[in-house]
N, C-alpha and C positions, 0 to 999 in steps of 0.2 A: 504494499500499500504506499509506503514512504517513497519508493521509486517512482510510482505513478504520480504522486504529488510533485516530486522534483521535476518530472518530465512535463507536467502541465503548468507549473508555476514559474519555473526558471526562465523559459523564453519570454513570458509576459513581463516579468521583472526586468530582465536584460533589455527588452525593447523599450520599456518605460524610462529606464535609466539612460539609454542611448538618446531617446527622444528629448529628454530634459537636457542632456549635455549638448545637444544640437540646438537648443533654444526653443524647443517646442513645449507645449503645455497640454495636459489632458483635457482641459476645457475646450481646446480647438476641435476635439473629436465631435462635440455637439453640433458644430457648424456643418459637418459633412452630412449630405443627404444620401442615404444608402437605400438603393432600390432592391427589391426582391430579397429582403432579409430572411424570408421563409425558406429560401434554398439552403442557407446555412443550417437552419433547424432540421431540414430534411436530410442533409448530409450527415448531421449528427445522429439522427434517428436510424439511418441506414448503417452507420458505424456501430451503434449500439446493437442493432439487430443481428449484425454479423457475430457478435459475441453471446447475446442473450437469447436468440431464437434459432437454435440449431436446425430446426426443420426448414427454416427460410434459407439459411446458409446452404444446406444440402440442395435445396431446389435450385437456387441461383448459381451456386459455384459448381456443384457436381453434376446436376442434371442439365442445366443450360450452359455450363462452361464459361460463365462470366464472373471474374473475380469481383467480390463485393467492394474491395478497396478501389478498384478501377471505377466503380459507380460513384463512390464517395469523391474521388479526385475529379471526375467529370462534372459532378454537381457544383463543386467548389470553383472549378475553372469557369463554369457557365456564370456563376455569380460574379467573379472577378471580371469577366468580360462584360457583363451588363453595367457594371459600375466604373470601369476603367477610365472612360473618357471624361467623366465628371470629377475625377480626383485631382488633387494638386500634383505637380510634377514629382515630388519626392515620394508620394504614395504610389504613383505609377511605377517608379523605379522599384519600390518594395514589392509591388505586385509582380513585376517582371522577374525579380529574384525568386519569388515563391513559385511562379510558374516554372522557371528554370530548374529549381530544386525538385519539384514534383515530376517533371519530365525525366530528369536524371535518375531519380529514385525509381520511377516506373520502368525505365529502360534496364536498370540493374536487376530489378525483380523479374522482368520479362525474360531476361537472359538466364534465369534460374539460380540467381545468387541471393544472399541475404545480406544487405548492407549493414544490418545491426548485429550480425553473428559475430561471436568471438574470433579472434585472429586465426585460431587453429581450424576453423570451419569455413573461412572465406575462400571462395573459389570452388567450393564443392557444390554440385547440384543439390537442390532440396529433395529430400526423400518424402514420399507420401506418408502422412502421419495418421494413425488410427484415431478417429474422433470419439470412439466409444470409451476410451479410458480404461481398458482392461488392466488388471494388475501386471499382466505379461507385457503389455505395451509400454509400460513405464520403466522397463528394464531393457537389457541388451538381449533378451530372449526373443523367440519367434511369436508372432501373433497367434492366438488360439485357433484362428481359421486357417492357419498355415502360410499366410503371406509373410514373406521376409520383411523385416523392418529394422532399420539401422541404429535406432537409439531412442532416447526419450524425446518427447515432443519439444521440450524447451532445451536449447543448447546452452 
């Protein structure tokens, strides 16, 4: 839980500190007119559904073959596109960096790599993980159904 908190809070705090150092103020955010804010809520709902609704994840990812993370990225990129022309120059630059990071991350993941994996696992293709969480799947043994699996779900 602490790691998730760090992951969510640290970028916001660093962004606020950099903004203040550059002469900006949080009050200036109130002057921005953001269109289609519901798209960000939709992206958050899809992201949450990926983790908390396993039947939906199986339907979309396994049956349809569409990664749910790609759906989240597409929705956020659509929101950025709708608002980009109305934003000040520095916000457009920040949006361009966000888009470049999302595209770079997507390309690495599409190539079968995990950018967040520990160094000993970088460059190895991802192995399909058992989503049923059998005790055997959490060790280095074989899956009860006989499918070979290379290790625990979390590296």
